[in-house]
Structure formats: C-alpha cells, structure tokens
Backbone bond lengths (Angstrom), bond angles and torsions (degrees), N, CA, C in turn:
res aa  C-N    CA-C-N  psi(-1)  N-CA   C-N-CA  omega(-1)  CA-C   N-CA-C  phi
1 M - - - 1.452 - - 1.602 114.19 -
2 R 1.314 115.18 131.14 1.331 117.76 177.87 1.758 114.33 -71.43
3 R 1.257 115.15 148.41 1.428 115.85 -175.98 1.532 105.07 -148.47
4 V 1.339 119.16 160.65 1.454 126.61 171.25 1.453 104.74 -125.09
5 A 1.316 122.87 129.74 1.501 126.24 173.72 1.520 101.14 -113.25
6 L 1.340 114.32 132.42 1.518 127.19 177.52 1.539 102.64 -98.61
7 I 1.391 113.60 122.91 1.504 122.11 -178.69 1.567 98.89 -120.40
8 L 1.402 116.15 119.43 1.478 116.22 -176.27 1.573 102.47 -108.84
9 V 1.235 112.74 136.05 1.553 117.45 172.47 1.607 104.39 -138.80
10 V 1.265 113.61 127.45 1.525 116.33 -179.97 1.510 105.44 -100.05
11 T 1.388 109.66 132.44 1.581 112.02 -178.36 1.473 108.09 -129.01
12 A 1.249 119.67 152.86 1.375 126.27 178.57 1.563 105.92 -80.09
13 C 1.415 118.11 160.59 1.420 123.26 -176.85 1.530 106.56 -48.05
14 G 1.366 116.67 129.47 1.482 116.09 175.90 1.490 111.53 89.00
15 G 1.286 119.40 -6.82 1.514 122.22 -173.05 1.591 109.80 -62.02
16 S 1.295 115.51 143.28 1.589 113.00 -177.87 1.460 112.34 -111.43
17 E 1.412 118.95 8.01 1.412 120.66 177.79 1.482 116.18 -58.36
18 D 1.327 124.50 125.03 1.445 125.39 -175.45 1.461 107.59 -111.13
19 P 1.406 124.41 115.74 1.453 123.20 -177.14 1.497 109.99 -73.13
20 C 1.360 121.10 -9.26 1.440 124.33 -177.54 1.638 107.62 -83.09
21 D 1.360 117.43 -23.71 1.364 123.50 -177.42 1.625 111.78 -51.29
22 G 1.251 116.91 122.51 1.463 118.30 179.80 1.618 112.16 93.50
23 V 1.251 118.21 -11.61 1.378 119.99 177.66 1.550 113.31 -88.83
24 A 1.522 112.84 123.62 1.415 117.19 -169.00 1.681 107.41 -83.71
25 A 1.275 116.51 -25.24 1.543 114.64 179.55 1.439 110.89 -79.75
26 T 1.336 116.24 168.20 1.452 127.61 172.80 1.607 106.11 -48.08
27 C 1.317 113.61 130.45 1.472 118.35 -170.65 1.578 111.67 -146.22
28 I 1.296 119.46 129.12 1.406 124.09 177.26 1.572 109.82 -111.51
29 T 1.258 116.64 122.46 1.467 120.04 167.86 1.492 108.00 -86.52
30 A 1.373 117.53 126.79 1.415 129.20 -175.15 1.580 102.03 -112.95
31 R 1.369 114.44 113.57 1.421 119.74 167.39 1.380 122.13 -101.81
32 I 1.317 118.23 112.53 1.535 125.29 -170.06 1.485 114.29 -98.50
33 T 1.303 109.82 114.37 1.540 115.43 177.56 1.583 109.52 -125.23
34 S 1.258 119.13 175.17 1.447 123.73 173.44 1.521 112.22 -161.81
35 S 1.262 114.00 142.94 1.523 116.98 177.27 1.551 106.55 -96.25
36 S 1.324 116.32 -3.77 1.516 115.96 175.51 1.479 117.52 -125.24
37 V 1.281 118.92 -12.13 1.482 124.66 -174.46 1.517 106.15 -111.45
38 I 1.335 115.85 129.33 1.418 117.32 -171.74 1.604 109.33 -96.29
39 A 1.339 116.98 -37.78 1.425 121.56 -176.85 1.552 109.73 -154.37
40 I 1.358 118.61 153.66 1.387 130.37 175.75 1.482 109.50 -132.20
41 D 1.328 114.82 160.23 1.448 122.07 167.90 1.513 112.71 -110.18
42 T 1.379 121.55 -21.58 1.340 125.16 -174.50 1.557 110.53 -132.58
43 L 1.271 120.57 132.47 1.498 122.25 172.54 1.485 108.49 -118.24
44 Q 1.344 115.96 127.24 1.446 118.28 -179.57 1.564 108.56 -122.12
45 L 1.342 115.82 144.83 1.442 122.04 -174.28 1.505 109.34 -136.03
46 D 1.334 107.99 140.08 1.497 113.75 175.79 1.537 99.80 -117.90
47 I 1.285 113.62 130.87 1.528 124.39 -174.00 1.487 110.46 -126.68
48 S 1.371 116.15 125.42 1.470 115.71 178.54 1.621 103.15 -147.64
49 Y 1.534 107.12 149.36 1.325 117.16 177.40 1.532 101.02 -161.20
50 E 1.281 117.71 168.13 1.477 120.67 -169.22 1.470 110.30 -54.55
51 G 1.364 109.77 123.20 1.478 118.56 -179.12 1.434 115.99 80.32
52 F 1.301 125.09 1.67 1.519 125.42 -170.97 1.588 106.48 -143.03
53 H 1.282 112.49 141.45 1.517 121.23 169.36 1.417 112.48 -150.60
54 A 1.326 120.31 135.64 1.453 126.19 177.03 1.496 115.95 -149.56
55 T 1.255 121.76 145.83 1.501 121.69 169.27 1.562 102.61 -119.99
56 T 1.427 105.78 139.42 1.513 112.44 -176.14 1.624 99.32 -142.32
57 A 1.387 105.41 163.54 1.509 113.40 -178.08 1.679 109.82 -148.92
58 T 1.182 113.99 161.77 1.378 119.50 172.59 1.525 109.77 -143.77
59 T 1.409 118.83 136.12 1.506 121.67 -171.02 1.526 102.27 -123.92
60 A 1.373 119.96 135.13 1.385 126.82 167.75 1.528 114.79 -90.87
61 E 1.260 125.41 159.78 1.408 126.42 -179.92 1.542 111.59 -79.57
62 S 1.288 112.85 -10.45 1.646 116.85 -179.40 1.508 100.30 -153.98
63 P 1.393 114.30 160.30 1.524 122.68 178.72 1.520 108.69 -55.94
64 T 1.283 117.05 138.56 1.414 130.48 -177.17 1.464 104.74 -111.99
65 S 1.483 116.55 126.66 1.368 120.70 170.49 1.543 117.82 -70.24
66 L 1.412 111.47 139.48 1.506 113.00 173.28 1.559 110.57 -81.76
67 P 1.324 121.45 149.24 1.420 125.17 10.90 1.545 112.17 -89.36
68 L 1.339 112.79 160.88 1.488 114.24 176.24 1.570 105.40 -138.86
69 V 1.289 114.42 169.23 1.456 116.96 -176.60 1.573 107.11 -131.17
70 T 1.222 116.38 141.42 1.462 120.64 176.24 1.608 108.82 -141.89
71 A 1.329 115.31 161.34 1.462 117.40 -179.22 1.508 110.97 -130.62
72 L 1.391 115.69 143.97 1.429 123.32 173.48 1.420 110.62 -104.14
73 E 1.256 122.31 111.78 1.446 122.52 177.37 1.590 111.24 -97.06
74 L 1.312 116.40 111.89 1.412 124.62 -166.33 1.454 104.26 -90.21
75 G 1.264 124.94 72.37 1.467 127.69 174.61 1.528 112.36 -63.30
76 G 1.278 109.77 133.80 1.491 114.12 -179.06 1.517 120.69 91.65
77 A 1.351 115.55 0.01 1.407 126.44 -178.56 1.542 106.07 -79.89
78 T 1.269 121.36 99.99 1.537 127.29 -175.18 1.485 112.04 -106.51
79 V 1.360 121.00 5.72 1.440 126.78 -178.46 1.576 106.15 -135.76
80 P 1.315 119.37 155.48 1.391 121.13 172.39 1.595 116.24 -51.06
81 V 1.180 123.63 132.91 1.547 120.61 -178.45 1.485 112.21 -133.37
82 T 1.301 117.89 147.24 1.480 121.21 173.65 1.587 100.00 -116.72
83 V 1.376 116.39 129.00 1.445 120.64 -167.06 1.417 109.32 -114.21
84 D 1.384 116.98 128.61 1.538 122.18 174.42 1.505 105.77 -100.00
85 I 1.459 112.71 130.02 1.373 121.99 -176.32 1.481 114.04 -132.47
86 V 1.443 113.09 120.86 1.571 112.66 174.14 1.508 106.49 -112.53
87 V 1.271 112.55 130.91 1.484 119.13 -176.56 1.680 108.72 -107.51
88 A 1.268 117.26 151.84 1.458 119.58 175.57 1.535 102.65 -142.31
89 G 1.420 112.36 130.24 1.518 118.81 173.62 1.495 107.35 -103.31
90 K 1.427 114.60 134.24 1.539 121.95 -179.90 1.551 107.83 -121.67
91 L 1.233 112.78 153.13 1.458 123.79 169.09 1.491 109.02 -143.02
92 A 1.475 112.15 125.03 1.387 118.63 -173.18 1.491 118.21 49.23
93 G 1.315 115.98 35.95 1.532 121.93 175.10 1.463 111.84 85.59
94 A 1.327 119.64 -1.44 1.496 117.71 172.40 1.545 115.28 -103.12
95 V 1.248 115.98 136.49 1.487 119.96 172.58 1.474 112.35 -71.34
96 L 1.310 114.31 116.91 1.569 123.66 177.99 1.453 111.77 -86.24
97 G 1.304 117.48 -31.90 1.473 117.09 -177.79 1.498 108.03 179.77
98 T 1.300 113.60 163.66 1.539 125.63 179.35 1.421 110.04 -134.66
99 A 1.413 117.11 168.28 1.464 118.81 177.65 1.562 103.11 -164.01
100 Y 1.362 118.10 154.19 1.412 123.24 179.93 1.562 109.92 -132.24
101 Q 1.277 116.52 140.73 1.514 123.59 172.86 1.473 104.91 -148.14
102 Q 1.490 108.31 158.55 1.480 116.43 175.05 1.539 101.43 -120.66
103 S 1.303 117.44 143.08 1.371 124.17 179.19 1.544 110.30 -78.25
104 E 1.303 118.99 164.03 1.420 120.88 165.44 1.503 109.23 -72.42
105 P 1.416 120.99 161.43 1.398 123.31 175.54 1.526 110.98 -54.93
106 L 1.361 117.86 129.31 1.447 118.96 -176.81 1.495 114.64 -117.18
107 D 1.279 122.94 118.05 1.423 123.63 179.56 1.525 108.04 -68.03
108 P 1.412 127.36 161.20 1.382 126.61 179.39 1.533 113.77 -59.80
109 G 1.254 121.80 127.11 1.453 126.09 -173.71 1.458 118.06 87.21
110 A 1.400 114.67 -1.97 1.436 116.40 -176.43 1.561 114.42 -79.86
111 H 1.202 125.99 163.40 1.420 133.62 179.21 1.464 111.73 -123.28
112 A 1.393 117.69 142.94 1.366 119.40 176.85 1.574 105.72 -153.48
113 T 1.324 109.79 163.73 1.592 117.66 -176.25 1.532 101.87 -121.20
114 V 1.451 115.97 135.33 1.312 125.52 -179.37 1.591 108.19 -131.69
115 S 1.189 118.88 124.38 1.491 125.49 -172.89 1.606 109.05 -102.78
116 F 1.423 116.54 132.44 1.411 122.14 178.75 1.569 107.80 -125.82
117 D 1.372 114.16 130.22 1.434 122.38 173.77 1.593 107.94 -105.26
118 I 1.305 120.00 96.80 1.439 124.46 -171.35 1.549 106.74 -77.62
119 A 1.382 113.79 136.47 1.455 119.08 -179.02 1.593 104.54 -155.21
120 A 1.306 113.89 151.39 1.433 121.94 177.27 1.580 110.42 -70.41
121 L 1.299 119.05 137.26 1.400 128.83 174.86 1.464 109.00 -72.68
122 A 1.351 119.48 148.27 1.541 122.85 -178.31 1.444 110.51 -60.42
123 N 1.433 115.68 -42.25 1.466 123.08 -174.57 1.559 112.45 -123.42
124 P 1.431 117.90 95.20 1.382 122.16 178.64 1.508 112.26 -43.67
125 C 1.377 120.60 136.97 1.409 121.49 179.21 1.619 110.60 -75.14
126 L 1.288 115.37 155.86 1.361 125.69 172.85 1.506 108.58 -97.58
127 E 1.339 120.43 166.08 1.442 120.61 173.71 1.468 115.76 -58.23
128 G 1.245 124.62 125.83 1.477 124.25 -176.82 1.507 107.64 147.09
129 T 1.358 118.49 179.13 1.465 125.77 -176.09 1.442 109.95 -94.84
130 Y 1.422 117.16 144.61 1.397 123.56 175.93 1.432 110.09 -141.30
131 C 1.380 114.95 154.31 1.552 122.06 174.35 1.478 101.02 -79.49
132 G 1.342 115.01 136.92 1.492 120.31 174.61 1.509 115.10 -62.97
133 G 1.361 113.15 153.66 1.501 119.44 173.05 1.558 110.81 87.53
134 G 1.324 119.77 4.07 1.429 118.11 174.92 1.442 113.19 -86.50
135 D 1.453 118.06 -161.47 1.477 121.88 -173.49 1.453 105.40 -87.47
136 R 1.348 125.19 3.54 1.479 120.15 -175.59 1.490 109.42 -130.20
137 V 1.349 126.86 -13.27 1.381 129.54 177.42 1.576 114.15 -142.51
138 D 1.354 117.02 118.64 1.463 121.55 168.98 1.537 111.11 -66.73
139 G 1.328 115.98 135.37 1.411 118.48 176.01 1.517 112.52 160.28
140 E 1.288 115.94 177.90 1.492 123.16 -178.39 1.538 111.10 -70.78
141 P 1.327 120.54 126.55 1.379 121.10 -167.86 1.522 117.97 -60.17
142 D 1.373 117.92 -29.56 1.480 122.35 179.05 1.524 110.73 -93.87
143 T 1.439 121.02 19.25 1.438 124.98 -179.65 1.484 107.74 -119.15
144 L 1.385 120.18 134.68 1.379 126.84 179.00 1.474 110.60 -87.98
145 Y 1.383 123.61 118.64 1.313 127.35 173.68 1.563 121.48 -103.84
146 L 1.310 119.84 153.06 1.456 122.45 178.86 1.582 106.16 -103.49
147 C 1.304 116.94 126.36 1.402 121.51 176.54 1.593 103.23 -101.00
148 H 1.353 114.04 132.45 1.436 119.40 178.68 1.528 108.82 -142.75
149 P 1.436 111.67 80.82 1.501 117.48 -167.55 1.565 111.82 -74.33
150 G 1.291 116.92 -6.51 1.424 118.10 -179.56 1.573 115.57 -90.69
151 G 1.297 115.75 13.20 1.473 122.94 -178.79 1.452 116.19 79.00
152 V 1.332 115.63 20.38 1.563 115.88 179.27 1.559 105.76 -62.72
153 G 1.257 118.90 140.82 1.431 125.68 -178.99 1.471 115.15 -95.25
154 D 1.360 120.83 176.24 1.364 122.84 167.58 1.512 115.65 -60.94
155 P 1.336 117.49 156.87 1.578 119.07 -175.01 1.499 111.64 -51.59
156 D 1.354 119.93 -28.59 1.447 120.97 -177.48 1.534 108.94 -82.05
157 G 1.203 117.87 -11.41 1.556 124.01 176.73 1.538 111.16 74.14
158 T 1.401 119.88 21.70 1.326 118.96 179.62 1.526 116.95 -91.48
159 V 1.335 115.82 -11.17 1.502 119.43 -173.97 1.659 109.11 -138.20
160 E 1.320 111.11 124.73 1.506 111.08 174.03 1.554 101.78 -77.01
161 A 1.256 117.93 98.89 1.406 121.46 -168.66 1.633 115.35 -91.05
162 D 1.365 117.81 71.27 1.354 120.13 -177.16 1.573 105.63 -73.07
163 V 1.278 118.67 -31.94 1.398 121.62 172.61 1.574 113.41 -55.12
164 P 1.413 116.27 130.81 1.412 116.00 -179.12 1.578 110.73 -56.85
165 T 1.405 115.79 133.93 1.420 119.66 -175.20 1.439 114.68 -104.90
166 A 1.231 124.29 134.37 1.365 125.85 -173.13 1.523 117.44 -71.33
167 R 1.193 129.29 124.42 1.523 131.67 -173.44 1.587 103.32 -90.67
168 G 1.259 112.28 -29.06 1.526 113.17 -178.72 1.516 114.75 146.79
169 R 1.323 115.97 156.88 1.516 119.79 -178.66 1.474 108.23 -70.50
170 C 1.383 113.42 140.35 1.496 115.81 172.26 1.457 112.11 -95.93
171 L 1.301 114.24 106.72 1.594 122.11 -171.55 1.542 107.75 -63.39
172 N 1.268 121.67 -28.53 1.508 123.83 -175.89 1.620 107.49 -105.58
173 G 1.161 119.57 5.97 1.432 120.29 -170.22 1.424 119.43 97.97
174 C 1.329 120.19 161.84 1.544 126.28 -174.00 1.575 107.94 -107.46
175 I 1.259 117.84 134.23 1.416 128.37 -176.35 1.574 104.26 -97.25
176 E 1.298 118.26 119.39 1.515 121.94 171.70 1.480 108.86 -93.27
177 N 1.344 118.59 125.69 1.446 126.32 -176.05 1.604 106.06 -116.19
178 T 1.338 112.00 128.54 1.493 116.17 178.19 1.423 117.60 -66.24
179 C 1.363 122.12 -39.29 1.415 125.38 -174.73 1.519 112.32 -120.69
180 D 1.347 121.59 23.53 1.384 122.72 179.71 1.530 105.59 -156.27
181 D 1.337 114.33 175.89 1.542 118.46 178.91 1.653 108.10 -65.09
182 D 1.365 109.20 144.89 1.440 109.89 173.46 1.605 104.08 -80.17
183 L 1.400 109.36 160.77 1.480 122.58 -170.93 1.492 114.08 -141.50
184 C 1.256 115.92 148.60 1.498 118.78 166.86 1.588 112.61 -68.37
185 F 1.257 115.61 134.38 1.517 122.76 -177.84 1.525 105.74 -75.49
186 G 1.338 111.86 135.21 1.539 117.46 -176.76 1.610 111.04 -81.85
187 G 1.315 118.66 -11.94 1.403 117.16 175.36 1.604 112.59 101.90
188 N 1.208 118.56 -1.23 1.567 122.33 -175.44 1.449 110.30 58.09
189 L 1.276 118.35 33.80 1.555 121.41 171.50 1.448 108.93 -98.55
190 P 1.291 117.68 145.94 1.535 120.13 179.85 1.498 110.26 -75.40
191 C 1.267 113.01 138.96 1.473 122.00 179.47 1.559 105.89 -97.29
192 T 1.321 121.12 161.32 1.424 125.54 179.77 1.648 104.07 -94.65
193 D 1.232 117.18 128.43 1.393 128.62 -179.15 1.564 108.32 -54.99
194 G 1.319 116.65 118.50 1.447 118.56 -178.53 1.522 120.02 98.30
195 N 1.359 112.20 -24.21 1.471 117.24 175.38 1.460 115.74 -80.90
196 N 1.368 115.22 156.42 1.445 123.75 -171.95 1.537 107.70 -99.14
197 Y 1.397 110.86 141.83 1.512 112.72 178.15 1.536 106.20 -148.63
198 C 1.409 113.82 147.15 1.312 122.14 173.44 1.506 111.92 -73.03
199 G 1.396 122.63 146.37 1.357 125.89 178.06 1.472 110.33 -51.16
200 G 1.343 116.45 135.51 1.541 124.39 -179.60 1.445 112.41 86.43
201 H 1.392 121.82 -0.84 1.500 124.63 170.87 1.495 104.94 -113.89
202 K 1.335 119.10 96.67 1.504 130.19 175.90 1.478 108.86 69.57
203 L 1.295 121.98 -8.90 1.618 125.38 174.89 1.499 105.23 -132.33
204 N 1.330 111.43 138.36 1.473 121.03 169.06 1.578 107.10 -66.38
205 G 1.287 111.69 133.73 1.631 110.50 176.98 1.526 106.10 170.18
206 D 1.441 111.66 -166.72 1.341 130.98 177.32 1.584 106.29 -86.24
207 P 1.307 110.56 128.71 1.626 112.19 -176.14 1.536 113.88 -72.10
208 Q 1.364 115.67 -7.25 1.487 115.84 176.70 1.470 109.60 -105.12
209 I 1.386 119.64 4.83 1.499 117.63 173.82 1.520 108.55 -108.64
210 L 1.328 115.05 145.61 1.416 119.01 178.49 1.597 105.71 -100.74
211 Y 1.323 115.63 130.15 1.457 121.04 -179.78 1.551 107.97 -118.97
212 R 1.395 114.84 159.11 1.403 123.94 174.86 1.512 112.56 -103.70
213 C 1.339 112.93 127.46 1.602 113.92 -180.00 1.467 105.65 -72.86
214 D 1.475 107.28 125.88 1.388 122.74 177.01 1.454 107.59 -136.08
215 P 1.285 125.03 90.95 1.500 126.09 -178.11 1.575 116.09 -55.26
216 T 1.408 115.13 -21.10 1.395 118.38 176.73 1.511 117.51 -86.58
217 A 1.329 116.94 -10.96 1.521 119.13 178.50 1.551 112.48 -88.83
218 S 1.272 109.21 150.23 1.545 116.21 176.79 1.417 110.50 -66.52
219 K 1.362 114.92 -41.09 1.525 122.88 173.79 1.503 113.97 -128.75
220 P 1.364 125.58 141.29 1.337 124.63 -168.17 1.550 108.63 -66.93
221 P 1.298 120.15 138.06 1.576 120.73 179.53 1.451 111.13 -68.31
222 V 1.311 115.06 143.30 1.411 124.67 178.98 1.451 112.31 -80.88
223 V 1.402 117.58 126.54 1.409 121.82 178.09 1.547 112.61 -94.01
224 A 1.368 115.64 -39.83 1.420 123.20 -179.82 1.533 112.22 -174.34
225 D 1.369 111.59 146.42 1.454 117.35 172.16 1.498 106.19 -95.01
226 C 1.377 116.56 104.35 1.495 119.68 -172.61 1.511 109.50 -61.26
227 S 1.360 124.00 -35.63 1.438 123.49 -175.94 1.414 112.27 -64.88
228 A 1.373 117.40 -26.86 1.523 116.17 -177.11 1.577 112.46 -68.12
229 S 1.313 117.09 -23.24 1.419 113.80 171.37 1.559 117.78 -108.24
230 G 1.399 112.25 25.49 1.382 126.77 177.62 1.533 116.13 66.14
231 K 1.287 113.49 27.55 1.430 123.33 -179.36 1.620 108.20 -111.50
232 Q 1.385 114.13 169.62 1.319 125.25 -177.70 1.564 112.04 -110.09
233 C 1.317 121.23 146.28 1.469 119.50 175.61 1.541 102.79 -91.68
234 V 1.274 115.05 122.22 1.508 122.85 -172.32 1.484 109.86 -139.64
235 P 1.336 116.80 152.54 1.530 121.63 172.98 1.479 109.05 -75.93
236 I 1.382 114.23 139.69 1.472 120.63 -176.19 1.551 105.78 -121.39
237 A 1.285 122.06 -8.79 1.425 129.71 -179.41 1.429 112.24 -163.61
238 A 1.283 122.87 173.57 1.541 121.68 -172.84 1.517 110.82 -66.27
239 D 1.337 116.67 -23.24 1.507 117.85 -174.23 1.577 107.74 -139.78
240 M 1.354 121.06 35.62 1.374 123.61 178.68 1.668 105.12 -157.01
241 D 1.425 107.02 137.54 1.483 112.61 175.58 1.515 107.36 -125.00
242 A 1.441 117.27 170.09 1.349 121.94 -176.77 1.535 108.93 -159.20
243 C 1.384 113.36 166.24 1.536 115.55 171.65 1.545 106.49 -88.79
244 R 1.316 116.36 128.80 1.417 123.73 -178.17 1.504 111.88 -132.68
C-alpha cells in the first residue's frame, strides 16, 4: 500500500538540516519560503502522481516563522515518479498563500529538493473546480483542482483541506469556463448512449465523477462521485468506466 509520511523540520534562514537524510524510501525535501508571508501555523500539502493522490497537513502550537523545511516520504513508490505538489500556508484558519511545483522524475529511493515561494493569488477561488495554473488556483495546468475555501475536508474527514485538491489529470486538456466550473475536455470522441464514462474520457467533466452518456442532454447525467466513497474513476473496458 502506498503512503506519504510528512516529516516537518523548522530551520533558521540558511539552515542546512535535511529531513530526508537517513530516509531509505523516495523522499522530497520541500523548502517553504515567502516574500510576503512572515509566519504560518499550518502547512497543507496536496500530493499527486500516477495512480496516487493524498492531502496531508501539519499544525504547530504557535506561529512558525518562514522559511521552514518539510519532507515527503513516498513509501511504497516502486517505479519512477514525477510528483505534483500544491502547498498552502495558513495562520489562525486563514489561507495566506499557496504555491505549486512539480518534482523531477524520481527513481525508487531517490531524494530531491523542491522549493516553494508561497503567495496570495490575485483572485481567491470560489468553491468549485478549476484548471491549475490560472489566476485562482495554483497547480499543474492539465490537472483539475477542487477549491473549497470554507475549510471542507477530505471525504474521510482527516484533513481541513483548504489547499486546492487535485481531482485528476486531464488527458485531453483542461477547459477554463468563465461562468461555470472548469472541466476536463472529453476529446471530441463519440460516447456510446447509456454507457458510463469518467469526466475527460469522451465526456467533458470531473475525472473523479462517473457520467452516463446521453446525447440528448445538455450536460451528461452524473452517475456517482467516485471519490465520495474513497474510490477512483477508472476504465474497465474499451468503452466503459466505473468506480473502483
């Protein structure tokens, strides 16, 4: 089973301590700085790579001055991975800034350092889905993210995930909509009437939502939000997807 362990080490400016030292598993040292944020009391991270997604957080008893260093131990990574990471710094419950970075490809057991400069976006996101990299959500441009500014947590209730959480990679690109949620592009391929598809596979939508193909509908009907039950929306046949 894959897992992510968060190892937090606070360092003074110029500190050299590396929390990945001595870790045998694949490990990413994340250096958190900011030109506009002085201190935070909570650091939240959204981590995704092929076949894996997790949101994790660490909270200090009192505000912690930046810079700080944390490490992500990717236990169970047995193949090379490229990791997408969105971080959010909070103080007294308010998100002060976010940042996104993608790691270099990492072989099993490899270590890398990724630096983040957290800052507030010009236009705070509203609850809904957004393509990464725009003016409202930091993230990978071909990934769809869920913004939940009210502190809505993950389905299991373990994390107050104010950090935008990845819904999944858009294989055919991400569509930015001015007056509606952004969506993964379905690719302009015909779907089979009555069959079910994940968003972004023949149907525009959220990659974690299973839709039914209905050529007569203005929007495809929703069958299920796979993430609500802790599952993933995945292909099970050449022309049929399901929650698994």
